[in-house]
C-alpha positions, 0 to 999 in steps of 0.5 A, a space after each residue: 788245527 793251525 800249522 805254520 812252518 811245519 809246527 802245530 800251534 797250541 789251540 788254547 794259547 794267545 797267538 803271540 805266545 803260540 808263534 813262539 813255538 816256531 824255532 826262530 820266533 820269540 816274543 818280540 818278533 811275534 809281536 812285531 809280525 802281528 802288529 804289521 799284519 794288524 792281528 790282535 795279540 789277544 786273539 787265541 790260535 783257534 780263533 784265527 781265520 783262514 785269511 789271518 793264517 795265510 797272512 802269517 804264512 806269507 810273513 813267516 816265509 820271509 824269516 829264516 825259521 825251523 830247519 833253515 835256521 837250525 842248519 845255519 847255526 850248525 854250519 856256523 859252528 862247523 865253520 868255527 871248528 874248521 878254522 880252529 878258533 877258540 870258540 870252535 875248540 870249545 864247541 868241539 870239546 862240548 864246553 861253554 864257549 862264552 867265557 863262563 867258569 867251569 871250575 864249579 859250574 857247567 854241570 850240564 856240559 861237564 857231566 856228573 860230579 866226581 870227587 877226586 882223592 888226594 892222589 896218595 895211596 893209603 899205607 897198609 900195615 
């Protein structure tokens, strides 16, 4: 069992893919770290030696990952909301903040589709 940054890595995956299970580490960063440490990207997670694991732990402590990164992102969003910016307002209303259209798309943000009527009541005879 390989545990880095509080995350258990999947044993059967290649190490460059396994590192992406850590929040804040994507494919390009994983490949860069492995190239710096001279660890083969074709190596599986279960084949890592204790020395390789120690090198990876040291390299990952220099990068903001997991809880620290999540906290930073939340603080950035809170700052935008506190200063009253447009993006902060959009975050507060749980709407897309980067200019996407909401008339037809954005279902995950706006919720279930509801059909509105014409606004007129039907005549009763």
